[in-house]
N, C-alpha and C positions, 0 to 999 in steps of 0.2 A: 217372196211371200208364197207360202204354201196355199194350195187350193183344196179345200176339204168338202166332202159330201157325207151326209149321214146315211148309212145303210144298215140293214138288219142282217147280221151274220148268223148263220145256222149254228146252233150250239151242239157240237158233236159229242159232248159229254153225256148226253141223254140218248139212250137207245131208242131208235125208231120214233122219235118225237119231232115235233115241229116247234121247238123252242128257239127263239131268236134273241140275240143280244145286240142292242144298238151300238154301233161303232162309227167312228169317223175314219174315212179313207182319204189319204192324200193322193189327189189325182196326178200329182207330179211323179209318183212312184209306180203307177199302174202301167204294166206292159200290155196287157190284153184283158178283154172281158168277153166271155163266150157263154152260150147256154150250156148247162150241165147235160150229160148224156141222158138223164131221165127227163129233162125239160122242165123240172120243177124249180130249179134255181139258176142263177147265173154264177159263173165261176170267175173270180178275179185273180189274175196273176200279176204279182208285183216283182220288182227287182230282187226282193229278198226271200219270198216264200218258196217252199219246196214245189215239187212237180204237181202236187194235188190241187194247189190253188186254195182260195177261200170262197166258200159258198155263201151267197147272199140271197135274200128273199126277192129282191127287186129284179124286174126284167131288164133286158138290154135297153129297151126304149125308155124305161123309167130312169135308169142310170144315165143315159144320154141327156135327158131333160134336166136332171139334177146337175149334171156337169155344166150344161149351158147356163143354167141359173147361177151357178157358182161363178162362172166367168163374167156374166153380165153384172152381178153384184160387185165384183172387183172393179170392173170398168166404170160402172155408173155410181158406185158408192163411195 
């Protein structure tokens, strides 16, 4: 069973804006999560995306909490 978390992905189609698109990320495919060089986003690297990763609004700590809740819901639900 896949483990999903809902995150807000930075919409890169808009120049210099802060538009986000809600997306579900499969925790089973994430290789790493790290802060962006600017510190404004977190960058998620999966098994399949290119070297740039996917930028999301949530901080590392927020993503960690969401992932813990996802696992707890699976175990307890």
